[in-house]
N, C-alpha and C positions, 0 to 999 in steps of 0.2 A: 358153520358156528353152530354155537348146540348148542342154544336159548334162544327162543323165540317170540316177545314183546307180542301184544297183543294191544291197543294204548284210544281206548273209546273214548275222547274223549268230546264228549254232547252237552248242549246249552244248556241244561238243566241236573246232570250226576254226569257220576262219568264210572271209569271200569279196565283198566288193567290185568290182565291174562298174563300166562307164565303153557311156553309151550319147549322139552327139551328135544333135539334131537328126531332118536329113538325112539318117546315116549310116542302108542299104541294109545293111549286115552284120552280122554277128552284135558284140550286145556284148562289147570287151571285159578280161579280166577281170588289173586291175590287182595289183599285188605289194607285198605289204606288208613290211621289214624282205629281201625279195629273196626272199618265195616266196607264191602264187600264190593257196593253201590255209594258213592261218593258225593254227595252236592258237589257243583263244581261251581267252588267260588276261595276265596284266600281273602286274604286281608293283613294287613302289614302291621308288627308288636311297633313300643315305642322304642324297645332293645333292636330291635329289625330282627328280630325273630320271626317270620314265617308264616302263619298256620295253613292251610285251609281245612274243605270238608264241609262240614254240619260244628265246627266250634268255631270257623273263622263267621260266622254265619252271627253269632252276636257275645263276642269277644268283646267285652265290654270298654275297652282301654284303645284299641286297632284308633291309628293315626288312618288307615287309608283301608276300605273293605266295597270288595266289586263282587258282580255276583254276576252269573246269566250275559257271557261280553262273547262266544262262538256268534250267534244268529244272527250278531251284528258286523263279524271277520269281511263280508263283501264292505259295503259303504263304511263302517267308519275307522278308522288307521288304529286310529285310541285300544282296542281291538287285540291292536296283533302287542303291544305289552302289557295290556291285561293275564292274554292264552297264554304268556312268556313267564313270567313271577311264578303263574299257577302246574305252568309248567313244568316251570324250576319247583318246585316247592312240593310237585313229586314223587317230581329226579332225589329230593332230598328225603319227603319219605322211601321210595322203595331200595337207597343207601343204607338209612338208617334201618331199619327191618332183617337188611341182609336176604332180601326176595334181589337185586341188585350186584350185580357186587365192578369195584372198579378195576377194567382192562379187561378185563372179561370177553366170553365169542362172543357177541351174542350180536340180536338191531330188533329197534325197534319198527311192529307198522302198525300205522298211525289212520284210524278214519278220517273222511272226510265226505260231503255230501254229493250224493253222487254227478250232479248238476255243478259241482265248482267244475272251471274248463283250469287247463294243461298252467297255465301263468299262477295261475294263481295256486293251484297245488305242490308248484313250486317255488310259493312265499311262504304258502303252509308249512315243506317240511324244511326249509334253512329258516323259517324258528325256534324249533328242535333244533338241531343242528347250530341253533348260534348257546342254545342253555347249556350242551354238552354232554346232552344226549347218543349213546353211539349210535353206525348209521340207522338214520330213521330213511321210510316208506310210504309215502300219502295213499291210503287206498281209495276205494270208491264201499262207502259204510253197506252201500245195497248187497255188492259185489261179498264183503266176508259175511252180510250174513245168513248169503244163499249157502257159503265155506260151509255155515258152523249149521247146517238144513242140511246140507247134504253125508256130513261126517255124526248126525246127532241117529243111534239107535235106532231112539226111537221116534226122527220122518222116512225111516226107509220098508218101518215097518208097512207095504202092502201101494207102495208105489215108487216104484222108479226111480229119479231127479231131475236121475243125468242126460237122461230120454228125452230127455219134457222142454214146449218152452215154460220155460216159468215166470211172471211177472212178480216183485218182489219191492211189498207196500210197508217200507219202511216209515214209522207214522213219530215222530221223532215231540220233546216238550215245543218246540217252534215252527217244523218246517215237518210238511208228508216225501216223500221220497218214493219216487216208481221206477223202477229200472227192467227192463225182458233182458232176459240171460236167454239164452238158446245154449244147446248143448254142453251147460257146463261149461262152457270156455271164458274165458276174460276179455279175450278177441275180438268175441260175439254180444259184446253186452251194449244195449244201445239204450242213453238216461231217455228215457220217455216221457217227462216230469218236474220238474219240482219246485209245491205249494206249496206258502207262504203261511200252514197251517197245522199249527200241532197240539198236542197233548195242555198248552200251557193254559191259552186259551179257554177250555173247560175249566182248566185251577181258579184264573182270575175271576173268572162266573163265581165260584166258588165261596170263593173269598168276599167278592163282592156283598152277597147272598148272606155272608158271616157278620158282615161287617155293621148290614142293618141291621139285624136283630140282639145282636150285642149289645143293648143297652150303652154303652161306648165308642160308637160313631166317630164322633167328633173328638176326639182323643187318642184314637188307635191311627183317626186316616193323616190326625197330625205329625205325630210321632215318623206315618207314609211317606210322610212330602220331605220331611228333614231326616231322613234317612231307608234308600230306595232298599237296602243287602235286608235289614228288617222286613220291609214290604216283600222281596223274593222269597225270604227265608217263609213267611208266613202264607206263601202260593205254595212255595214245598209241602209245608203241613197240606193245605187243600191237596196238594196232588194224591200225596201219599191217604188221605182220604177218603178223596176219589178209586186210585185206586184196590182200595181194601173193598169198599162194594161191590167196584161193579167181578172184584172175584169171584165172590159169596153174592153173587144179587139177590139169589133165592133165600139165603140163611138170613140177611139183611131187610129183605123186607120182612122178616117178622122180631128181630132185631136193635134196639137200637146203633147207630156207627154214628161213633164222634172222636174228634181228631181235638185236644184242646194244642194250646200255646202261650210258653208266662218270656212274654216281650218286655229282656232290663232294659231301658233306655232313658237314658235323665229324669230316676227320682225314680217314684214305687213302682213296681216290673207288672206288668197287663196281662189280666187272661181274659187273652180268643176262645174264643170256643167252637167250631165248625160242625155241623149234622149234616148226614144224607138217609136224604129218604127215596122213594121209588118218584114222588113227586121233583122233589129237589133232581132225577139221575133224569129224568127229559128234559128239564130248562137246561138243563147243562149243553144237548145234542140241538135246543132246540129254540132256545133266545136268538137271538140278532145279537151279533158280536160287535162294535164298532168299531176295528183292527179289517172287517170282513166287510165293512162296509156298511151294516144293519143285515148280512147273510148270516144264518144261522149256519153251525161248526159243519153238523150235515147237511145243505145247501151246496157246501165249498164241498165239500171230501164226494159227495155224488155225483155230482156235477165234474173232479173233476172226475173218478172212472169211468164218464159216457166220453169223455174227454179221450182217454189216451187207451178204449173200446178203441174207439173211430181211429185214432194213432195204427193204435195194430193189426185191423181191417176185421183179424180175426182172434174169439176166446184163447188164452193158452190155456193148457191141459192143466198148471198148474199154476195160486195162489201161494202164494209164503209173504205170510203178516209177521213182524218182525215189531221193537220197540213196546215201547207199556203202556198205551196206550192199545194194541190189539190186544189184551187181553178183557176188552168191552163186548162180553156177545155184540152186542146192535152191532160196531164195527166191520165184524162177519157177518153178519145178515146182510147188512145194506153194500159187501162185496158181492155175496155168491145173489145179492136179484141182477146187477149189475152182471154178473157173469155167472152165469146160472149151469149153464155143461162146464164148467172146474172141474177141481178137487180144489179146494181151503187149505189152507194149514199151518199151524204156528205150531213154535215153541214156547217148551218147560218153560224154559224161563227168560225170554224175548229179551228182561236187564242185559242180557251178557253174551247174549247172539255174534251184536258186532264184538266185540272184545275175545272171545275167544275163536271166531271167524278168521279174524288182525294174526290171530298167535296160528291160526292154520295155515293163514296165509303165506307167513315165514314159512315154516319146511315148501311148503311147497315150489315158493323161487326158487329152493335152496337146492332141491331134487333134480327142477329145472337146468340152474346150473351145472351142478354134475354132468344132469348126464348132457349138455350139452359140449360141452370139455371132455367128456370122454369119445362122443359119438365127430366133434373133432378129430381125435388122436386119429380114429379108425380112418378117417378119409385125408388124412396126414401122411398114412401108412402109406403099402403095394397090395393090402391083403384085395382092393377089387381089382388093381390093375390085373392081379392074379388070376382072379374070377375067371375076365372079362377075357383074359387069354387061353384059358383051355377051355371054349365052350368058342373065339375062332372060327377055326374052318364051320363052326359046324355054320354059322352068322353065309360067309363065304359059301356057301352051297345052299343056302334055300335065298338070298336074294338074287344070285347067281342066275338060279332054275329062271325065277320070278318076273328074271330082267329079258331074259335071251326074246321069247318074246317077240316082245313093245322093240323091243329095240331093233329088230328083222326090220318089226310090218313101221312101227311110225318112222324108224332113217332107212333100209335094204330098200324094202316095198318105195317107198317116192323118190330114192336119184335116183332107182332103175327106170319108175314115170319120168320123170323130167328125164333124161338119157332120148328113152324109146320118141320119147311127144317131141325132142333135137332139142333142148335148152338146155342140155350138153351136148354141146358140137365135137366132145375129140375125147372116148375113153382116157388116153389119159389124165383125165381132170379125174374121174374118180372116186380117186384110192383119196386123196385131197376131200370131195366134196363130203366123204362117208365119210371119214373117217370128222365131218368139222358139225355135217347130220349128228351120227351118235353121242360125240359128247355134248352138242349143244340141249341131247335130248334129255339126255341123263341129269343136267341140270334145270328141268323143264317142271315143275308145282305136280303135274297127269304122275310123271317116276321121283317123286315123292314118295304118290298120297302110297306109287303101290307096293312100295316100299313097307308100308307101316303090317301092313298086315302080319309078313317072314319076320319083321323086327319084334314085331309084338311075340310070337313066335316065339320068338330066338326069345325078346326076356325073359319069361318066365321060369324058365328054370338059373335063369345067373340071375333071379331073384328070391328065389326059396335057398340057392345055398346066401346067397349074400344077407338074408333074414336070417339066418345059426350065425351073424356077428351083430346083427344089431335088433333082435329079440331078448337077451341075455341082456343087454342097455339100457333095451324100456320097460325091463323088471325089476332092474337094480334099483333105478328111480324109480318108481312106482308110474311108469308114460304107461300106455297103451301099446302093445307091441304093434302096432293099425297104425301107428303112427307116422313109424318109418316101412311100412309094408310096400314097396316098390308092385309089390304081386296084384293088390288089393287097388291101390293108386292105377293100373294099369287095363283094374277091371271097372271104374266106372266111369264113366263120363259128363254126370260133373263136378268132377276136379279139376281146381287150374292149375292144381300143382304135378306135374308127373313129367315123363319124359315123354320129348315130344319123337313119337317112329323116325316120322319121314325127315328129322333133321338130323339123323342121328350119321348118316351118311353128308358131314358137310364137305361137299364136294371144291374148293377150297382145299383141305384139308389132306384130298386120297385123290391128287393125279395121279396116282401111281397104278392104283386102280382099276381108274379109269381109264387107263391110258390103256392097258391088259387089258380089255373088255377089248373097246376100238383094236386093238394091232389086231386078237382072235381072229374078230369080223372080218375086219378087211381082209385078212388074213382070206380068208374059205369065201372071200365071194368075190374078193377079186385078183387071187392069189400072186399078189403082190405086178399084178399088173394093167386088174382091171378085164382082164382076156374072161375070165373065168367065168365069171356077175351073165356071160351072152354064152357060154361056152355051151354049158349041162343041159345036157337036154334038148336042143336048140333047132330044132327044125329048117330055121333060114335059112342066115348067111353061110354060118358055120357048115352045112349038110348044102347048098348051094353050086351053081358051076362059079360062084364069080370068087369064091375062094377057091376052089379046089383051083381052078389058072393062078391065082394072087400061090398059091403054094408048091407048082410047077414052076414058075415064071422061078422066086428069088427065094426059095430053102422055109421051111415053119418060123425057121428064127428070124428071119427076116420077114417072115409075115405078119407076127405079134406086133415087131418092132414099126412098120408100115398098120396098122388097124391102128393101133396108140392115136401115131399124128392124125391120121383120116379122118379128115367129116363125109363120116358113112351119110349116104342120102338117105330121107327118114323113108321115105320108099320102103325100103331094105329095113328100116329100123326095124316097122310093124310086119317083118317077115319073125323078128324077135314076141312067142304069143309073151302073153303075161301071166297066164298057169303057170308053163313051163319055169317060170324064176318062182313061185311062191311052193314047186313043188323041188326046185333048190334050195331056198329057205326054208321047207318042214327036214330035207336031207340032214341038213350041217346040222341042228338044232341041240342032236347030239355030241356032237363037233366038238360044238362051240363051247362048249361045258367042260367038254371032257380037255381041249386043251388049252383053260381058264387055268384049269388045276393043276395041271403040268407049268405051265409057266408059271404062278404059287409059288408051287412046290422048288421049281429049274434056276428060276433069271432072281426074283423079285418077294417070296417069302414074309424074308425077315420085317427088309425096309416096310412091305405094307401091314407087314401082321402088330406090331410098334407102334408104329401110326394111326390104326384102327386101336388098336388097345389103347392109349392115348388118350384120342380123340370120346371111344365110346367112355371109357373110364371119370374122363372130366365132367362129361355131359350126369353118368349115371352119382357121382358124388356133387355138382350143385342141387339136382333132385334132390338128392338129402338133406344138406343145406338149409336148400330153400324149403322145404319137409319142416323143418326142427325148429324155422320162423316160426313158423306161427305154432308152432305145441303148445300145447299150456296140460300142462300134468290135473291131470281130470280133478274137482272138485270134491265127492267121491272116491 
């Protein structure tokens, strides 16, 4: 993608921003009908011309006119038609001005309330697709607002916004959206609540007051009953007056703050004059509102803050306010009262923060797509296997040295005890039983857990070499390099996705390695016959008169054969002391390790190595894939 458009289609006003792929500055807010922030309204003229924005509100010959339809989207199917027509008008304006070029490589990111579910978002997206928009994606307006905040140099001063939990309060004209974002990642965004509370309610109060004081109340009310667009347009005028007053309250307390609207409808135009002062300002937030069941704006807003605080259990470190109403000092004071421990911040142009944030989201997602494609290329190459193979000898040494002593203690010694107690009757049975016990032990969770430390140690230098490949990928696509750092993941106990060291030896896949351990241990302990198990250093049977007599009569070779099949009495077994066998185990530990390495080099090294490299590389690649699945390009 070469350009990314952010379309903040609001219930009252809308804005479109554009960002190029390589641009490092703020997205440009485009002018629609000569206005960067334009009224969400359209009018159909007799000749088929479609007007949007302010001109649509008072076009005298319009055969159809609609305004403030987005707030009805979830409950009124007809609003879908109005949104489609308005979106078509915006698209036409963009093409007409040259800000959008047909068939260019671009995409649109369009905002919606955080409370909309996946179904509502997909249906909303399809409206723009059917209208002819370039590829479109629907993004939470709260997330877009925070993206804009994070990219704003003005807000970065003194605040590390990305590392802190943030509550976004987006106060629109019809709803107030609360969203909680931790770590600056969309995956961690949890919608905390959406309230049917917007600045439009205060606008309606101001308009109502102006009507009562106009001296032309009856005539204007009749116009409003016959023409909802004119009523809505006058509400917008009230909104502009309200925002002008609250943008510099101290100044307007000493100076007149007024706004006039000429209503052109069925006859001579009618002038409606509106004014704001300190008393009016207080009434807008403290008066009961019918749509709020008689409660005031302040009551509902502060109650919502209390509910959000209860849901979050603890206050966020930062609260970001956006939306035109956020300019009101009263709003900030209420938020500070509810969250006294939090830092409250807001943008200098909150009316454009969502549109700019949406444009940023487009480039962020493109970076993420390119990042994942390059990572896939690395995973499907042989580079991971080459690194693992280079270090596989170290893995053999560390794991064998770790496992020999436990194998002798947990498998060999118990087999000796079973023979000594008479459970195993013949020495000829020892080889098979010992082999089975060693194999069984190596498959236990205990054995796997013993491998964790040596394998973790082995993975660190492997991870360091892998990062020489992954860090440049992260840097190229503006992804934190720690997102693909196996070293970091191995060092943190609270990370869900990591290489499970105890599973890096998938037993069913490395039977040759187990066979080698088994054959070496059995060979050294039993000498292939079971005799060595009781002969070394034993003062019992081997040194006794009975054994000497057997040797004289049968010879050594026949004696060994006889012992293998003999059911030696228990009393004679007791003569072979346990301590002697333990000494035997201690003496052969180093020899077992040496024989294991020799066996790998001489007999099975290539086969085992290929199998081990393949298994371990697959697990590392799977880990990288899972890590990439949850990677989010940071918002700042």
